[in-house]
N, C-alpha and C positions, 0 to 999 in steps of 0.2 A: 813409438805411437806417433809419430807424425802424420804418417799415412792416413792415420783414421781421421785426423782433420781435414783431410782431401776428399776421401769416398767413404767415409763410415757410412754403412747402413745400404749400401748399393745393393741392389737385387736385381736378377733377371726376372721375367715375368711369371717364374715358378719359385716355390718354397725352395729351402736348401738341400741339395744335395748333388752328387756327382752326376747323376743320371737325369740332369733336368728333362722336361719336356722340350722337343724341338718343334719349331713352326712348319716342320713337313710332316706332322703327324696326322693331316687331314686327307691326305691320298688326292688323287686325279678326281675331280668331279665330272661327271659326266655330260659332254657337251651334246645337244639335239641339234640336228641341222635345218629342222624346220624355221624358216625365216620369221614365224609368227611367235615363237618361243624364245624367251630372254636368255641370252647365254651369259654364264657367271665365270668369274676367274677360277682358275686352277692355282693354287698358292705355291704347289711343289715345283722344283727344277730338276732337271736329270743331274746325275750323280752323287745326290746327298747321302748321307750315312743313314742306314735303316732307321725307320721309327721304332721305338720299342714300347709294346704294350705292357709288357711285363718284365721286370729286370730284379734279380736276386743276386746281391754282390756283397762282398767282404772288403773292407777299407782298414787298413794298417798303417801307423807311423812308427817310424824307429825314436830310439830314445832321444831325450832333450831335458834341457833345465827348465824348472817352473820356479818363478818367484812372485809371491804375493804380497801385498799390503795389507794392515789391517783393514777391517769392516766397520765403516763409520754409520752410526745412525742417530737422526736420520739424516740420509744424504740430501734429502731433497730441502731440508733446513739450511742449507749451505755451511755445514759441519763437515762435510766431505773433502775429498782432494779435488784441487783445482785442475781444470782440463789439461795445464803446460806444466803442473807441479811433478815433479819426481819423489813420490810418496816411497819413505822409507821401507825396507823389505822387512815383512814381520814373520814371513814363514816360507820355506824354501824346500826343494826335493829334486828327486831324479826321477823322471818319468820314463820307465821303463817300456809300457805299452800304451799306445791310444788307437781306439779302433772299436769295430764291432760290426754286425749286419746291417744291411741296408735293403730296404724293398720298395720299389716303384711301381706304380699302375697307372694306366692311361686308356680308359675304356670308352668305347663310342657309345652314346647315349642316343643321339638324335643324329642322322646323317642324310641330310637332303641336299639338294643342288644350292638352296637359297640359305641354308643353316647347317651347321655342324657342333655339336655339342660333345666335349671329352669332359670326362670326369675321372678321378684318380685319387686314391688313399696311399699315401707314403710313411714311411717308418725309417728312422736313421737312429742308430746306437753310436754313442762315442763313450766307451768304456776307458778306464784310467788303471795302472797299475804304479803305485808311487813308493819310493823307497828313500831311505836316506834324508828323511824330513828332519830339517832344522827349524825351531819354533822360538819365537819371542812371548814373553807373557801376553802381549796383546794380540796375539795369533787368531785367526778366525776360525781355525780348524777346518778349512775348506780342503785341503789336502786330503783328509780323511773322509769327507763326503764325496768328493770325486772317486776316490780309490773304492769306497764302497757300493756306491750308487751310480757314478757315471751321469752322463747328460743324456736326454732323448728327446726326439722330435717325432710328433704325429700330425700330419699336414692331408688337408683335404682341399683340393685343386679343382676349378671348373672353367674350362676355356671354350669360347665360343667365336667361332669363324663366320664372318658376315660377308659374303662377297655383295659387292654392289654394281659390277660391271663386268666386262670381259678381262680387265686387268686388274682393277681395284678391289680391295678389301679391307675388312677391318677383323682386327682380333682382339677380344677382351677377356681378362683372365683375373679371377678372383681366387684368393686362397685363405684358409684359416690354419693357424699353427698353435698348437697345444705343447709347449717345450719346458724341460725343468729335469729335475732329478728324480722325480715320480717316487718321493719317499712315502707319500700317502696315497700313492694310486695315481690315478690321472689328476692333473692339476686343476685347481678353480677354475669355472668357467669364465669368470672375470678377468683372467690371465691370457684367454684365448687372444692373438694379435692377428691382425687381418692385413692383407696385402692385396692391392687393386692395380691393374695395368691396362692401358688400352693403346694400340698400335694400329696406325694407318700404312699400310703396304702396297706395293706394286709388283705385280709380276710383269716385267719389260720383256722376258723372251722366256724360251723353254730352259735357257741357261743362268738367268740372272732375275734377282727380285731385292727388292729392297723395302725399309720401312721404317717409320720414325713415329715415337710415342712418348708417353710418360707413366711413370711407374710410382706408387707408395709400396715401399720395400722396407725388409729387414735384412737383405742379403749379406751385410757384414755388421751384423747386430743393431745398431740402432736405428731407429725410425727415421727414414729419409724419403724426400721425393726427387726424382732424378729423373734426365730424359732418356729414351731408349734408342739405339739406332741398331736396325737389323741390316745385314748386308750379306747374300749368299751368291755366289758366282761359281760357274764351272768352264773349264778351259774348252775349246772345240775339240780338242783330242779325249775329253773327259777324264783326263788323269790328274790334272790339278784343279783345286778349287779354295774357295772359303767358306765357312759355317760361322759367321759373328752374330752375335746379341750384345752390343757393346752397351754397358760396361760390365754386365754379369760375366760374359766369356766371349772369346776370339780365338778361332781356330783355323788355322791353313790344313789343308787335307790333299793327301795323295791316294788314290785309287789305284792299287796294284791289279785288281780284277773288279768284275762284278761282284765277286765274294770275299773279297777283303781289302782293307782300306787303312790307312794311319791318318791321325789327327795329332797336330802339334799347335800348342798355345797356352792359354791358362785360363782358369775359372775362379770366380769369387763364391766361397760358400759360408753360411753362418746363419746365426738364428738369435735370439733374446730368450734365454734359460731360466725359468724362476728357481732360486735355491729355498727349499721351505722352511729349513731350519733358521736363514735371516730374515724370513718375511714377517715382519710383527704386525699383529691385528690384521687389517685389511690391505695394510702396504705389501707391495710385491718387490722382493729382492731380486735382482735379473743379472746374471752373467751375460754382457754382450758379446758372444762368441763370434769373431769373424776371421777367414782365412784367406789368402791368396796363394793359388796353387798353379804356378807353371808345370806343364805336364806334356807326357807323349801317351798316345792310347791307341792301341792296334786292336782292330776290329775284325773277325773272320766268322763266316758261315760254318756251323757246325754240322747241321744238319736239318734241311727243310728250312720253317721259320725260326729255329734256334741258331742265334747266334753268340759268340762268346767275345769277351774285353779284356785286355790286360793293359792296366794304367798304370805308369810309374811318373814321378814328379818330386817337387820340393815343396813342403806346406810352410808357408811366410805368414807369422803371427801378423795380423791386422788390429786386433785387439781383442783382450780377454778381460776387458775391465767390467765394473759392476754400477748398475743404477738401482736406487731404492725409488719406488712408483707410488707417490701417494694416493691411496684408495684403488691400488692396481691400474691407475689411468695412465696411460701412456702420455710423454709429452717430445716436444719436436726441439733437438738440439742441432740437426743440420750441421753444415760446415763451420758455422761461426758461434754458435751457442756457448756460453760461457756457465751453465750448470754444471754443479758439483759432481764427480764419481763417488758412489760409496767404496770402490774399492779399486787399484791402480794396480794392474798384475802384467806380467811379461811372461813370456814362454819362448823357448828357444826355438830355432827354425829345425824341420826336421824331413828327411828323404820319407817318402810315402808310396804304399801300392795299394791298387784296388782291382780285384778280379772278378767277373760276374758273367752271368748268362743270362739271355734276354731272348723272348718271344717276340718276333717282330713283325713288321710289314714295311715290303719294299715299294 
C-alpha cells in the first residue's frame, strides 16, 4: 500500500473508467479567412485515436486473493488503523470474478468557434464472485456485501473548451459521482463527490500540443489535488505518437492505418464507494478503490462511425482501504496526512480484459 501514499487519489479530468474522455473530443473548429474575424485555436492534432461519443464495454478481471481487516467505528475518532499500520486480516477469500458492464457518453451541447460544451452520463459496474471465505469473529462481512451487491458508479461530467487565440485555449471540466453498493437504490445526495480541473493548453502545430493544469480528483479513491500534464505528439510519417494526460494515463501510439491503431501504456482508475451497511447515522463509510492498469489496447473501425476496442493488461491494487466520513463530509489526507483508516484491505493483482464498441468521430 506504500504507493497509495505517493499518488493516492490522482485523477484525470474525467471520473473513473477505462473509456475516459480525451482532449480531442472537440473536433476542428472552422477558421474564417476574413482578417476582421478573430481566429481561434484548433485543439486537435493529426493521428490521434478517434473520439468516442458513446461506448458500451465489458470489463473482467481474472481470479485473485482478497484480505480485509475488521471495520473500525468511528474511524474519524482515531480508533481506526494508522496509515502505516499492517492491520490483522479479519476476513479473506478467493475472488473468482470481478467486472461488469460500462457505459460512457460524451454529447455536444454547444459547438461554436469560441465555446464548446460537452456533457456525458457514465455508468460503471464492478461485480464480485467470492468463494472460500475465511472469517474471524470481528469480521465485517464485506465479502458478502461485495458478492451480493458489488460496487457501482454513476457519473455526470461537463467539459468546456474555451479558445483564446489561434494557438492557446483553456479546458475546464467538472464531474459529479454517486458511488456505492446501491443497496438502498441510489446513494444519499450528501455523498455525491465532485471533481474539478482546469488546463491551459497550446496547439504548437498540427502534430503537437501540450497543456498544464490542476485537478481536484478522486481517480485513485481518496480526495487529492494534483498537477496535470497533457502532451500529445504525432511523428512526421503519422505512424508513431503519444497520448498523455499525466498522471491519469500515458500511452504510446502506433497507427497501422487510418482505420486501426495500438495504444500501449497505463491508466489509473477508481472512486470512493459508500457501503450502506457500515454507514452509521449521517456518517458515510467509503471504500477508496484505486487501481493501476498497465495495458495494451487495439482499436479498429468496424463500419462507418463504429469502432471496436480490445484491451488487455494487469490490474494492480493501489488501494482498497476505507474511511468513515463524519456527517458524510469529505476530508483531505493528501500525501502526508495521518488520518486513521476505517479498514486496511489488500487485493491480489490480476490480469484483466476489456472489450467494447463505440460510436466515434474522427
